[in-house]
gemmi code that builds the backbone of each chain (N, CA, C; Angstrom):
import gemmi

chains = {
    "A": [
        ("UNK", (-1.772, 211.568, 75.883), (-1.205, 211.086, 74.662), (-1.309, 209.592, 74.579)),
        ("UNK", (-1.382, 209.410, 73.115), (-1.661, 207.755, 73.051), (-0.520, 207.183, 73.328)),
        ("UNK", (0.629, 207.782, 73.408), (2.137, 207.035, 73.766), (2.207, 206.921, 75.308)),
        ("UNK", (2.069, 205.680, 75.838), (2.330, 205.821, 77.302), (3.623, 205.332, 77.755)),
        ("UNK", (4.503, 205.856, 78.705), (5.818, 205.191, 79.256), (5.393, 204.247, 80.103)),
        ("UNK", (5.967, 203.103, 79.959), (5.801, 201.854, 80.854), (7.317, 201.757, 81.913)),
        ("UNK", (7.980, 202.918, 81.797), (8.966, 202.527, 82.555), (9.111, 202.316, 84.021)),
        ("UNK", (7.973, 202.942, 84.682), (7.926, 202.433, 86.202), (7.656, 200.882, 86.269)),
        ("UNK", (6.989, 200.136, 85.485), (6.769, 198.765, 85.627), (7.844, 198.074, 85.370)),
        ("UNK", (8.910, 198.492, 84.365), (9.920, 198.002, 84.220), (11.076, 198.273, 85.339)),
        ("UNK", (11.088, 199.199, 86.120), (11.756, 199.201, 87.218), (11.379, 198.356, 88.487)),
        ("UNK", (9.740, 198.086, 88.259), (9.421, 197.484, 89.573), (9.880, 196.067, 88.766)),
        ("UNK", (9.628, 195.721, 87.921), (10.193, 194.139, 87.491), (11.561, 193.962, 87.672)),
        ("UNK", (12.496, 194.896, 87.718), (13.999, 194.515, 87.692), (14.409, 195.318, 89.264)),
        ("UNK", (13.284, 195.410, 90.176), (13.691, 195.934, 91.372), (14.731, 197.051, 91.574)),
        ("UNK", (14.682, 198.016, 90.647), (15.540, 199.000, 90.642), (15.175, 200.444, 90.992)),
        ("UNK", (15.738, 201.124, 91.885), (14.928, 202.436, 91.996), (15.451, 203.647, 90.986)),
        ("UNK", (14.576, 204.864, 90.611), (14.786, 205.515, 90.070), (16.191, 206.392, 90.183)),
        ("UNK", (16.392, 206.595, 90.890), (17.994, 207.408, 91.536), (18.830, 206.305, 91.083)),
        ("UNK", (18.925, 205.373, 91.088), (20.011, 204.399, 90.531), (19.803, 204.328, 89.144)),
        ("UNK", (18.940, 204.050, 88.338), (18.647, 204.218, 86.794), (19.030, 205.590, 86.115)),
        ("UNK", (18.468, 206.678, 87.031), (19.026, 207.934, 86.534), (20.323, 208.128, 86.633)),
        ("UNK", (21.278, 207.719, 87.452), (22.836, 207.639, 87.336), (23.442, 206.687, 86.225)),
        ("UNK", (22.562, 205.506, 86.282), (23.357, 204.577, 85.289), (23.261, 205.101, 83.859)),
        ("UNK", (21.898, 205.695, 83.837), (21.828, 206.611, 82.288), (22.646, 207.576, 81.944)),
        ("UNK", (22.709, 208.207, 82.942), (23.459, 209.343, 82.926), (22.362, 210.678, 82.400)),
        ("UNK", (21.115, 210.522, 83.241), (20.150, 211.829, 82.982), (19.872, 212.156, 84.768)),
        ("UNK", (19.308, 213.433, 85.002), (19.119, 213.892, 86.017), (17.743, 213.200, 86.508)),
        ("UNK", (17.542, 212.669, 87.822), (16.222, 212.317, 88.554), (15.163, 213.085, 88.158)),
        ("UNK", (15.211, 214.510, 87.899), (14.165, 215.245, 87.589), (13.535, 214.694, 86.001)),
        ("UNK", (14.496, 214.928, 85.270), (14.271, 214.149, 83.968), (13.526, 212.654, 83.660)),
        ("UNK", (14.200, 212.071, 84.724), (13.777, 210.651, 84.719), (11.838, 210.693, 85.201)),
        ("UNK", (11.917, 211.348, 86.032), (10.724, 211.540, 86.619), (9.585, 212.139, 85.831)),
        ("UNK", (9.839, 213.045, 84.831), (9.252, 213.675, 84.030), (8.930, 212.466, 82.824)),
        ("UNK", (10.310, 212.013, 82.417), (9.878, 210.732, 81.510), (8.785, 209.786, 82.225)),
        ("UNK", (8.997, 209.373, 83.198), (8.077, 208.362, 83.980), (6.517, 208.653, 83.785)),
        ("UNK", (6.385, 210.130, 83.836), (5.303, 210.717, 84.051), (4.486, 210.630, 82.411)),
        ("UNK", (5.341, 210.765, 81.719), (5.087, 210.929, 79.965), (4.912, 212.444, 80.003)),
        ("UNK", (5.787, 213.494, 80.692), (5.492, 214.865, 80.571), (6.760, 215.307, 79.605)),
        ("UNK", (7.127, 214.341, 79.073), (8.569, 214.901, 77.830), (8.077, 214.991, 76.437)),
        ("UNK", (8.545, 216.165, 75.754), (7.874, 215.746, 74.328), (8.758, 214.744, 73.636)),
        ("UNK", (9.954, 214.127, 73.892), (10.626, 213.453, 72.929), (11.609, 212.983, 73.970)),
        ("UNK", (11.886, 211.534, 73.551), (12.754, 210.621, 73.936), (14.065, 210.289, 72.957)),
        ("UNK", (15.160, 210.803, 73.435), (16.371, 210.636, 72.375), (16.745, 208.904, 72.406)),
        ("UNK", (17.300, 208.368, 70.820), (17.540, 207.040, 70.856), (18.518, 206.637, 71.811)),
        ("UNK", (19.364, 207.907, 71.973), (20.802, 207.698, 72.943), (20.139, 207.402, 74.042)),
        ("UNK", (19.343, 208.079, 74.598), (18.576, 207.899, 76.191), (18.124, 206.583, 76.259)),
        ("UNK", (17.278, 205.976, 75.084), (16.457, 204.668, 74.982), (17.211, 203.488, 75.298)),
        ("UNK", (18.668, 203.897, 74.208), (19.381, 202.540, 74.257), (20.052, 202.241, 75.605)),
        ("UNK", (20.342, 203.583, 76.407), (21.063, 203.692, 77.358), (20.327, 202.849, 78.371)),
        ("UNK", (18.949, 203.293, 78.492), (17.607, 202.567, 79.521), (17.481, 201.428, 78.797)),
        ("UNK", (17.587, 200.729, 77.602), (17.516, 199.462, 77.434), (18.517, 198.755, 77.923)),
        ("UNK", (19.790, 199.092, 77.857), (20.704, 198.403, 78.406), (20.983, 198.228, 79.637)),
        ("UNK", (20.778, 199.329, 80.389), (20.483, 199.047, 82.064), (19.356, 198.261, 82.538)),
        ("UNK", (18.082, 198.426, 82.005), (17.065, 197.445, 82.093), (17.344, 196.142, 81.565)),
        ("UNK", (17.937, 195.852, 80.882), (17.987, 194.624, 79.834), (16.778, 194.503, 79.508)),
        ("UNK", (15.980, 195.379, 78.378), (14.925, 194.830, 77.996), (14.783, 195.718, 76.522)),
        ("UNK", (13.738, 195.747, 75.766), (13.396, 196.164, 74.669), (12.672, 197.532, 74.491)),
        ("UNK", (12.790, 198.644, 73.544), (12.326, 199.163, 73.642), (10.685, 199.426, 73.890)),
        ("UNK", (10.149, 198.287, 73.235), (8.649, 197.795, 73.483), (8.184, 197.538, 75.143)),
        ("UNK", (8.943, 197.137, 75.517), (9.091, 197.151, 77.169), (8.750, 198.456, 77.694)),
        ("UNK", (9.367, 199.598, 77.150), (8.746, 200.684, 78.166), (8.065, 201.535, 77.264)),
        ("UNK", (7.532, 201.234, 76.268), (6.265, 202.129, 75.844), (5.331, 201.335, 75.203)),
        ("UNK", (4.234, 202.099, 75.327), (2.918, 201.285, 74.933), (1.899, 202.573, 74.363)),
        ("UNK", (1.226, 201.765, 73.228), (0.219, 203.047, 72.566), (-0.874, 202.496, 72.698)),
        ("UNK", (-1.612, 203.586, 73.136), (-2.860, 203.186, 73.853), (-3.931, 204.069, 72.812)),
        ("UNK", (-4.588, 203.669, 71.759), (-5.524, 204.442, 70.984), (-6.493, 205.522, 71.713)),
        ("UNK", (-6.786, 206.398, 71.412), (-7.834, 207.459, 72.604), (-8.969, 206.480, 72.476)),
        ("UNK", (-9.661, 206.053, 71.470), (-10.875, 205.233, 71.603), (-10.716, 204.224, 72.669)),
        ("UNK", (-9.710, 203.207, 72.229), (-9.631, 202.262, 73.554), (-9.409, 202.934, 74.734)),
        ("UNK", (-8.901, 204.197, 75.243), (-8.509, 204.716, 76.233), (-9.881, 205.171, 77.089)),
        ("UNK", (-10.550, 205.602, 76.085), (-11.959, 206.280, 76.359), (-12.759, 205.034, 77.065)),
        ("UNK", (-12.685, 203.931, 76.576), (-13.709, 202.799, 76.633), (-12.833, 202.430, 78.038)),
        ("UNK", (-11.574, 202.283, 78.134), (-11.133, 201.480, 79.459), (-11.795, 203.000, 80.686)),
        ("UNK", (-11.596, 203.830, 80.200), (-11.783, 205.090, 81.593), (-13.260, 204.608, 81.515)),
        ("UNK", (-14.307, 204.274, 80.624), (-15.611, 204.337, 81.262), (-15.785, 202.979, 82.200)),
    ],
    "B": [
        ("UNK", (39.347, 225.690, 73.840), (38.674, 226.567, 74.832), (36.976, 225.844, 73.962)),
        ("UNK", (36.021, 225.806, 74.747), (34.859, 225.385, 73.860), (34.084, 226.667, 73.362)),
        ("UNK", (33.260, 226.690, 72.441), (32.733, 227.576, 71.860), (32.076, 228.486, 72.908)),
        ("UNK", (31.319, 227.887, 73.839), (30.308, 228.444, 74.666), (31.395, 229.202, 75.632)),
        ("UNK", (32.357, 228.673, 75.871), (33.149, 229.449, 76.955), (33.905, 230.679, 76.313)),
        ("UNK", (34.154, 230.686, 75.204), (34.617, 231.872, 74.182), (33.361, 232.586, 74.159)),
        ("UNK", (31.938, 232.012, 74.253), (31.065, 233.303, 73.754), (30.933, 234.052, 75.062)),
        ("UNK", (30.945, 233.143, 76.147), (30.778, 234.074, 77.471), (31.781, 234.965, 77.844)),
        ("UNK", (32.880, 234.681, 77.434), (34.112, 235.760, 77.757), (33.776, 236.921, 76.805)),
        ("UNK", (33.638, 236.476, 75.690), (33.218, 237.586, 74.959), (32.476, 238.569, 74.973)),
        ("UNK", (31.334, 237.680, 75.381), (29.532, 238.520, 75.899), (30.193, 239.233, 77.357)),
        ("UNK", (31.277, 239.102, 78.103), (31.430, 239.899, 79.437), (32.286, 241.092, 78.687)),
        ("UNK", (32.958, 240.945, 77.973), (33.677, 241.905, 77.469), (33.119, 243.030, 76.521)),
        ("UNK", (32.147, 242.551, 75.646), (31.446, 243.395, 74.832), (30.169, 244.154, 75.870)),
        ("UNK", (29.476, 243.447, 76.876), (28.697, 243.928, 77.888), (29.781, 245.199, 78.445)),
        ("UNK", (30.657, 245.211, 79.054), (31.574, 245.984, 79.125), (31.749, 247.161, 78.363)),
        ("UNK", (32.205, 246.971, 77.030), (32.327, 247.992, 76.124), (30.961, 248.830, 76.108)),
        ("UNK", (29.612, 247.911, 75.912), (28.561, 248.545, 75.905), (28.647, 249.940, 76.758)),
        ("UNK", (28.573, 249.390, 78.045), (28.557, 250.133, 79.268), (29.542, 251.455, 78.988)),
        ("UNK", (30.711, 251.241, 78.494), (31.486, 252.272, 78.183), (30.819, 253.521, 77.268)),
        ("UNK", (30.768, 252.487, 76.080), (29.866, 253.490, 75.283), (28.628, 254.163, 75.398)),
        ("UNK", (28.017, 253.407, 76.657), (26.796, 254.236, 76.851), (27.170, 255.729, 77.796)),
        ("UNK", (28.431, 255.628, 78.454), (28.945, 256.762, 79.263), (29.496, 257.765, 78.129)),
        ("UNK", (30.150, 257.292, 77.201), (30.989, 258.108, 76.492), (30.244, 258.878, 75.097)),
        ("UNK", (29.245, 258.317, 75.035), (28.528, 259.055, 73.604), (27.985, 259.981, 74.033)),
        ("UNK", (27.021, 259.980, 75.328), (26.824, 261.488, 75.305), (27.798, 262.660, 75.985)),
        ("UNK", (28.890, 262.197, 76.496), (29.889, 263.242, 76.465), (30.774, 263.473, 75.473)),
        ("UNK", (30.656, 262.620, 74.459), (31.352, 263.045, 73.252), (30.511, 263.863, 72.592)),
        ("UNK", (29.258, 263.852, 72.352), (28.340, 264.606, 71.666), (28.691, 265.931, 72.265)),
        ("UNK", (28.262, 265.928, 73.563), (28.342, 267.465, 74.205), (29.820, 267.981, 73.866)),
        ("UNK", (30.983, 267.169, 74.127), (31.903, 267.868, 73.485), (32.217, 268.544, 72.631)),
        ("UNK", (31.921, 267.809, 71.613), (32.417, 268.005, 69.753), (31.260, 269.254, 69.796)),
        ("UNK", (29.845, 269.256, 70.204), (28.891, 270.279, 70.143), (29.481, 271.796, 70.685)),
        ("UNK", (30.069, 271.558, 72.044), (30.911, 272.770, 72.121), (31.958, 273.150, 71.579)),
        ("UNK", (32.458, 272.081, 71.000), (34.203, 272.766, 70.398), (33.756, 273.282, 69.031)),
        ("UNK", (32.509, 273.120, 68.553), (31.954, 273.347, 67.072), (32.446, 274.601, 66.725)),
        ("UNK", (32.140, 275.891, 67.688), (32.605, 277.379, 66.938), (34.052, 277.386, 66.775)),
        ("UNK", (34.781, 276.693, 67.893), (36.548, 276.559, 67.590), (36.888, 276.140, 66.622)),
        ("UNK", (36.209, 274.791, 66.517), (36.685, 274.183, 65.323), (36.308, 274.598, 63.918)),
        ("UNK", (35.527, 275.881, 63.881), (35.017, 276.202, 62.560), (36.428, 277.638, 62.506)),
        ("UNK", (36.632, 277.844, 63.691), (37.825, 278.893, 63.562), (38.980, 278.359, 63.009)),
        ("UNK", (39.515, 277.323, 63.789), (40.895, 276.374, 63.346), (40.976, 275.619, 62.811)),
        ("UNK", (39.745, 274.803, 62.109), (39.814, 273.518, 61.520), (39.248, 273.893, 59.976)),
        ("UNK", (39.828, 273.995, 58.710), (39.492, 273.962, 57.238), (38.338, 273.492, 57.040)),
        ("UNK", (38.195, 272.201, 57.327), (37.115, 271.851, 56.872), (35.559, 272.120, 57.314)),
        ("UNK", (35.845, 272.496, 58.756), (34.373, 273.126, 59.548), (34.488, 274.576, 59.155)),
        ("UNK", (35.370, 275.308, 58.343), (35.175, 276.943, 58.281), (34.216, 277.308, 57.412)),
        ("UNK", (33.794, 276.360, 56.321), (32.506, 276.112, 55.440), (31.231, 276.110, 56.045)),
        ("UNK", (31.166, 275.961, 57.155), (29.715, 276.060, 57.719), (29.247, 277.336, 58.115)),
        ("UNK", (27.817, 277.377, 57.931), (27.517, 279.077, 57.866), (27.042, 279.441, 59.456)),
        ("UNK", (27.582, 278.573, 60.645), (27.240, 278.960, 62.044), (28.188, 280.331, 62.183)),
        ("UNK", (27.402, 280.882, 63.371), (28.208, 281.861, 63.667), (29.472, 281.801, 64.356)),
        ("UNK", (30.521, 282.535, 64.301), (31.683, 282.429, 64.971), (31.536, 281.940, 66.547)),
        ("UNK", (30.655, 282.669, 67.071), (29.928, 282.776, 68.623), (28.507, 282.507, 68.645)),
        ("UNK", (28.159, 281.348, 68.551), (26.551, 281.395, 68.794), (26.185, 281.480, 70.089)),
        ("UNK", (24.537, 281.876, 70.091), (24.234, 282.382, 71.033), (24.036, 281.162, 72.079)),
        ("UNK", (24.156, 281.529, 73.490), (24.043, 280.272, 74.234), (22.937, 279.266, 74.179)),
        ("UNK", (21.981, 280.283, 74.171), (20.339, 279.447, 74.285), (20.006, 278.684, 72.685)),
        ("UNK", (20.734, 279.326, 71.638), (20.390, 278.278, 70.364), (21.494, 277.108, 70.614)),
        ("UNK", (22.738, 277.272, 71.208), (23.645, 276.079, 71.244), (22.858, 274.936, 71.949)),
        ("UNK", (21.943, 275.422, 73.534), (21.630, 274.483, 74.198), (20.273, 273.740, 73.239)),
        ("UNK", (19.680, 274.610, 72.387), (18.695, 274.036, 71.748), (18.876, 273.303, 70.976)),
        ("UNK", (20.158, 273.670, 69.924), (20.492, 272.389, 69.124), (21.028, 271.334, 69.743)),
        ("UNK", (21.692, 271.497, 71.057), (22.261, 270.407, 71.942), (20.971, 269.377, 72.084)),
        ("UNK", (19.823, 269.949, 72.362), (18.715, 269.329, 72.777), (18.290, 268.276, 71.597)),
        ("UNK", (18.102, 269.101, 70.436), (17.698, 268.389, 69.468), (18.538, 267.174, 68.975)),
        ("UNK", (19.695, 267.187, 69.085), (20.976, 266.219, 68.663), (20.902, 264.989, 69.796)),
        ("UNK", (19.977, 265.482, 70.822), (20.004, 264.231, 71.986), (18.917, 263.576, 71.515)),
        ("UNK", (17.854, 263.906, 70.557), (16.911, 262.856, 70.342), (17.424, 261.616, 69.915)),
        ("UNK", (18.344, 261.609, 68.810), (18.772, 260.418, 67.820), (19.934, 259.762, 69.001)),
        ("UNK", (20.386, 260.260, 69.908), (21.277, 259.744, 70.561), (20.713, 259.209, 71.579)),
        ("UNK", (19.578, 259.291, 72.101), (18.463, 258.630, 72.894), (18.322, 257.324, 72.299)),
        ("UNK", (17.769, 257.555, 71.386), (17.609, 256.195, 70.328), (18.926, 255.169, 70.640)),
        ("UNK", (19.905, 255.845, 69.859), (21.168, 254.935, 70.017), (21.423, 254.384, 71.597)),
        ("UNK", (21.347, 255.293, 72.354), (21.444, 254.696, 73.745), (20.766, 253.741, 73.972)),
        ("UNK", (19.540, 253.764, 73.648), (18.511, 252.531, 74.072), (18.752, 251.401, 73.569)),
        ("UNK", (19.498, 251.564, 71.952), (19.822, 250.386, 71.232), (21.024, 249.814, 72.064)),
        ("UNK", (21.877, 250.683, 72.313), (23.069, 249.970, 72.931), (22.724, 249.633, 74.491)),
        ("UNK", (21.719, 249.908, 75.019), (21.317, 249.099, 76.316), (20.964, 247.774, 76.143)),
        ("UNK", (20.043, 247.602, 74.789), (19.547, 246.586, 74.517), (20.635, 245.551, 74.247)),
        ("UNK", (21.802, 246.142, 73.539), (22.768, 245.483, 73.132), (23.645, 244.866, 73.987)),
        ("UNK", (23.531, 245.479, 75.091), (24.307, 245.049, 76.369), (23.740, 244.132, 77.085)),
        ("UNK", (22.174, 244.165, 77.062), (21.459, 243.252, 77.721), (21.717, 241.931, 76.819)),
        ("UNK", (21.778, 241.666, 75.731), (22.139, 240.845, 75.013), (23.402, 240.242, 75.109)),
        ("UNK", (24.509, 240.908, 75.296), (25.635, 240.434, 75.706), (25.941, 240.040, 76.938)),
        ("UNK", (24.759, 240.290, 77.896), (24.649, 239.880, 79.235), (24.472, 238.338, 79.074)),
        ("UNK", (23.258, 238.237, 78.410), (22.791, 236.862, 78.274), (23.802, 236.105, 77.797)),
        ("UNK", (24.738, 236.396, 76.947), (25.693, 235.956, 76.104), (26.871, 235.258, 77.149)),
        ("UNK", (26.966, 236.002, 78.519), (28.026, 236.255, 79.270), (27.546, 234.955, 80.315)),
        ("UNK", (26.047, 234.674, 80.466), (25.686, 233.888, 81.204), (25.393, 232.628, 80.572)),
        ("UNK", (25.824, 232.350, 79.309), (25.741, 231.243, 78.461), (24.498, 231.263, 77.972)),
        ("UNK", (23.313, 231.822, 77.733), (22.233, 231.691, 77.528), (22.544, 232.524, 75.900)),
        ("UNK", (22.667, 231.596, 74.951), (22.847, 231.970, 73.591), (21.468, 231.737, 72.970)),
        ("UNK", (20.416, 230.839, 73.078), (19.406, 230.829, 72.574), (17.864, 231.235, 73.159)),
        ("UNK", (18.031, 232.448, 73.901), (16.726, 232.602, 75.060), (16.393, 233.727, 74.179)),
        ("UNK", (14.844, 233.238, 74.430), (13.968, 234.336, 73.809), (14.136, 235.763, 74.146)),
        ("UNK", (14.599, 236.265, 75.296), (14.720, 237.637, 75.520), (16.096, 238.053, 74.984)),
        ("UNK", (17.315, 236.968, 74.545), (18.229, 237.619, 74.071), (17.663, 237.960, 72.501)),
        ("UNK", (17.080, 236.915, 71.693), (16.711, 237.287, 70.604), (16.007, 238.795, 70.140)),
        ("UNK", (15.217, 239.300, 71.172), (14.529, 240.079, 71.418), (15.502, 241.572, 71.769)),
        ("UNK", (16.300, 241.302, 72.594), (17.490, 242.176, 72.393), (17.874, 242.708, 71.330)),
        ("UNK", (18.269, 241.755, 70.275), (18.766, 241.732, 69.072), (17.980, 242.539, 68.166)),
        ("UNK", (16.488, 242.273, 67.979), (15.664, 242.805, 67.392), (15.641, 244.246, 67.956)),
        ("UNK", (15.446, 244.626, 69.100), (15.320, 245.836, 69.610), (16.659, 246.858, 69.436)),
        ("UNK", (17.728, 246.214, 69.391), (19.153, 246.919, 68.893), (18.697, 247.509, 67.369)),
        ("UNK", (18.389, 246.175, 66.783), (18.394, 246.558, 65.142), (17.473, 247.747, 64.839)),
        ("UNK", (16.440, 247.782, 65.617), (14.941, 248.455, 65.201), (15.836, 250.309, 65.827)),
        ("UNK", (16.640, 250.269, 66.789), (17.212, 251.420, 67.582), (18.356, 251.952, 66.454)),
        ("UNK", (18.795, 251.342, 65.728), (19.955, 251.346, 64.384), (19.137, 251.959, 63.533)),
        ("UNK", (18.147, 251.187, 63.230), (16.978, 251.928, 61.907), (16.744, 253.508, 62.252)),
        ("UNK", (16.017, 253.325, 63.277), (15.475, 254.546, 63.794), (16.368, 255.495, 63.684)),
        ("UNK", (17.866, 255.536, 64.436), (18.788, 256.523, 64.450), (19.214, 256.668, 63.174)),
        ("UNK", (19.344, 256.161, 62.334), (19.771, 256.064, 60.980), (19.055, 257.237, 60.236)),
        ("UNK", (17.632, 257.162, 60.550), (16.632, 258.121, 59.901), (16.842, 259.421, 60.611)),
        ("UNK", (16.560, 259.327, 62.149), (16.524, 260.538, 62.856), (17.829, 261.521, 62.819)),
        ("UNK", (19.003, 261.069, 62.509), (20.516, 261.579, 62.830), (20.620, 262.548, 61.907)),
        ("UNK", (19.875, 262.533, 60.234), (20.308, 263.330, 59.089), (19.407, 264.522, 59.663)),
        ("UNK", (18.125, 264.315, 59.860), (17.205, 264.954, 60.675), (17.682, 266.158, 61.619)),
        ("UNK", (18.008, 265.218, 62.770), (18.743, 266.060, 63.914), (19.926, 267.003, 63.500)),
        ("UNK", (20.637, 266.638, 62.558), (21.871, 267.423, 61.991), (21.390, 268.660, 61.277)),
        ("UNK", (20.466, 268.436, 60.449), (20.010, 269.663, 59.675), (19.286, 270.638, 60.431)),
        ("UNK", (18.312, 270.361, 61.291), (17.963, 270.790, 62.245), (18.621, 271.814, 63.136)),
        ("UNK", (19.653, 270.825, 63.752), (20.480, 271.430, 64.748), (21.501, 272.599, 64.077)),
        ("UNK", (21.743, 272.513, 62.927), (22.271, 273.275, 62.233), (21.711, 274.658, 61.965)),
        ("UNK", (20.290, 274.430, 61.336), (19.308, 275.449, 61.416), (19.071, 276.259, 62.398)),
        ("UNK", (19.163, 275.598, 63.750), (18.833, 276.538, 65.038), (20.230, 277.100, 65.144)),
        ("UNK", (21.482, 276.745, 64.844), (22.837, 277.504, 65.185), (22.683, 278.863, 64.310)),
        ("UNK", (21.886, 278.782, 63.279), (22.112, 279.865, 62.097), (20.751, 280.805, 62.163)),
        ("UNK", (20.259, 280.561, 63.448), (18.895, 281.477, 63.591), (19.476, 282.909, 63.974)),
        ("UNK", (20.509, 282.905, 64.425), (21.037, 284.205, 65.061), (21.700, 285.252, 63.932)),
        ("UNK", (21.774, 284.319, 62.593), (22.246, 285.180, 61.415), (21.093, 286.216, 60.946)),
        ("UNK", (22.003, 287.114, 60.173), (20.931, 287.766, 59.373), (20.318, 287.188, 58.475)),
        ("UNK", (18.770, 287.891, 57.953), (18.142, 287.212, 56.751), (19.184, 287.179, 55.708)),
        ("UNK", (18.997, 285.785, 55.057), (19.737, 285.291, 53.789), (21.208, 284.749, 54.061)),
        ("UNK", (21.251, 284.769, 55.549), (22.939, 283.656, 55.960), (22.077, 282.715, 56.696)),
        ("UNK", (20.784, 282.230, 57.021), (20.431, 281.446, 57.595), (20.234, 280.123, 56.516)),
        ("UNK", (20.662, 278.878, 57.320), (20.650, 277.627, 56.160), (20.301, 276.573, 56.893)),
        ("UNK", (19.696, 275.742, 56.146), (19.108, 274.541, 56.598), (20.002, 273.444, 55.355)),
        ("UNK", (20.616, 272.433, 56.084), (21.157, 271.589, 55.408), (20.791, 270.255, 55.673)),
        ("UNK", (20.347, 269.342, 54.573), (20.509, 267.802, 54.918), (21.009, 267.068, 54.020)),
        ("UNK", (21.855, 266.078, 54.845), (22.682, 265.051, 54.041), (22.443, 264.061, 54.618)),
        ("UNK", (22.363, 262.840, 53.419), (22.602, 261.471, 54.178), (23.668, 260.965, 53.615)),
        ("UNK", (24.503, 260.439, 54.927), (25.986, 259.559, 54.381), (25.818, 258.604, 54.384)),
        ("UNK", (27.431, 258.147, 54.077), (27.519, 256.330, 54.127), (27.302, 255.988, 55.323)),
        ("UNK", (27.810, 256.759, 56.211), (27.343, 256.199, 57.559), (25.861, 255.791, 57.957)),
        ("UNK", (25.071, 256.611, 57.748), (23.426, 256.464, 58.009), (22.970, 255.342, 57.156)),
        ("UNK", (23.540, 255.250, 55.659), (23.091, 254.464, 54.717), (23.410, 252.966, 55.211)),
        ("UNK", (24.705, 253.058, 55.828), (25.433, 251.737, 56.285), (24.595, 251.191, 57.676)),
        ("UNK", (24.465, 252.233, 58.346), (23.178, 252.198, 59.525), (22.085, 251.189, 58.833)),
        ("UNK", (21.648, 251.617, 58.308), (20.447, 251.120, 57.619), (20.366, 249.761, 57.012)),
        ("UNK", (21.447, 249.735, 56.275), (21.492, 248.199, 56.068), (21.738, 247.190, 57.349)),
        ("UNK", (22.568, 247.618, 57.931), (23.020, 246.848, 59.145), (22.087, 246.672, 60.061)),
        ("UNK", (21.133, 247.626, 60.224), (19.494, 247.688, 60.983), (19.028, 246.439, 60.474)),
        ("UNK", (18.745, 246.782, 59.083), (17.622, 245.555, 58.388), (18.639, 244.254, 58.486)),
        ("UNK", (19.634, 244.185, 58.358), (20.121, 242.729, 58.566), (19.977, 242.049, 59.940)),
        ("UNK", (20.184, 242.950, 60.912), (20.058, 242.714, 62.185), (18.765, 242.234, 62.817)),
        ("UNK", (17.605, 242.971, 62.176), (16.449, 242.676, 61.772), (15.902, 241.443, 61.808)),
        ("UNK", (16.655, 240.942, 60.703), (16.091, 239.640, 60.168), (16.789, 238.403, 60.701)),
        ("UNK", (17.955, 238.722, 61.151), (18.992, 237.722, 62.198), (17.993, 237.512, 63.635)),
        ("UNK", (17.541, 238.847, 63.908), (16.462, 238.646, 65.448), (15.439, 237.900, 64.832)),
        ("UNK", (15.033, 237.843, 64.122), (13.641, 237.000, 63.800), (14.271, 235.721, 63.507)),
        ("UNK", (15.132, 235.333, 63.020), (15.949, 233.983, 62.862), (16.310, 233.541, 64.569)),
        ("UNK", (16.941, 234.332, 65.057), (17.377, 233.780, 66.591), (15.840, 233.535, 67.405)),
        ("UNK", (14.969, 234.144, 67.311), (13.640, 233.972, 67.632), (13.073, 232.446, 67.881)),
        ("UNK", (13.356, 232.023, 66.172), (12.733, 230.722, 65.694), (13.640, 229.561, 66.554)),
        ("UNK", (15.114, 230.092, 66.301), (16.338, 229.283, 67.004), (15.866, 229.238, 68.473)),
        ("UNK", (15.394, 229.944, 69.131), (15.336, 230.093, 70.754), (13.911, 229.079, 70.972)),
        ("UNK", (13.379, 229.122, 69.939), (11.854, 228.105, 69.993), (12.486, 226.838, 69.844)),
        ("UNK", (13.419, 226.849, 68.936), (13.761, 225.373, 68.757), (14.688, 224.884, 69.762)),
        ("UNK", (15.171, 225.751, 70.568), (16.046, 224.963, 71.522), (15.434, 225.023, 72.944)),
        ("UNK", (14.373, 225.882, 72.776), (13.076, 225.521, 74.005), (12.492, 223.796, 73.818)),
        ("UNK", (12.464, 223.827, 72.349), (11.878, 222.298, 72.489), (12.902, 221.384, 72.238)),
        ("UNK", (14.297, 221.356, 72.143), (15.200, 220.367, 72.173), (15.465, 220.188, 73.678)),
        ("UNK", (15.168, 221.317, 74.537), (15.659, 220.820, 75.873), (14.569, 220.290, 76.516)),
        ("UNK", (13.252, 220.087, 75.815), (12.179, 219.496, 76.528), (12.332, 217.762, 75.993)),
        ("UNK", (13.384, 217.543, 75.253), (13.882, 216.068, 74.924), (14.758, 215.409, 76.193)),
        ("UNK", (14.424, 214.409, 76.519), (15.335, 213.861, 77.597), (16.066, 212.629, 76.564)),
    ],
}
model = gemmi.Model(1)
for chain_id, residues in chains.items():
    chain = gemmi.Chain(chain_id)
    for i, (resn, *xyz) in enumerate(residues, 1):
        res = gemmi.Residue()
        res.name, res.seqid = resn, gemmi.SeqId(i, " ")
        for name, pos in zip(("N", "CA", "C"), xyz):
            atom = gemmi.Atom()
            atom.name, atom.element = name, gemmi.Element(name[0])
            atom.pos, atom.b_iso = gemmi.Position(*pos), 0.0
            res.add_atom(atom)
        chain.add_residue(res)
    model.add_chain(chain)
structure = gemmi.Structure()
structure.add_model(model)
structure.setup_entities()
């Protein structure tokens, strides 16, 4: 998918563990793990809002758009 | 009490009621069939039936077997309905299987509504086979019960389709974090 979740980068920057973030946001660790791997169909605004509040960041810090062509070039 | 808690409670009660119906329906049919000659003798509305006062046991069994056909269809439908309510009792309101159970019950009601008048006619004809020529009868009737069942079956069939779409949407919603 061209939308890449960069949550793990923000977690590393804030030196926060996934378990603590999941607890603070109010979702399960399993769901947070799926989100980090980009294996979810969607992200609710309410969840995004809580993650941004806890990590003190912007939605753009958590998501990136990689066009398929650019991705293929990067893979080569 | 939340809606889901009420649905779970009602689901448990209705599943139990379905189980009771699955046990009672065959017993009621058998009891009513065995009591038919007695009813003809003692109850005026049944006096006009062209059945003999004491039908041959073989014909009674044959008629009972014919009436079992729509009953088996109805029992299968009630079994599907019970499974639907068991899903509700577990809080699974929008599962695909629950929607399929509802569709199954709807189909059973439709088939029962078509089979029951034919079976009634055939069972009555079998009972009069022992009568002398000219006194045998075949009567087919479509009552408001069967017409109502047809209408309810069609409505439930549509709702079953809608519930399948709802379960697909619920699945999609569940994959949102």
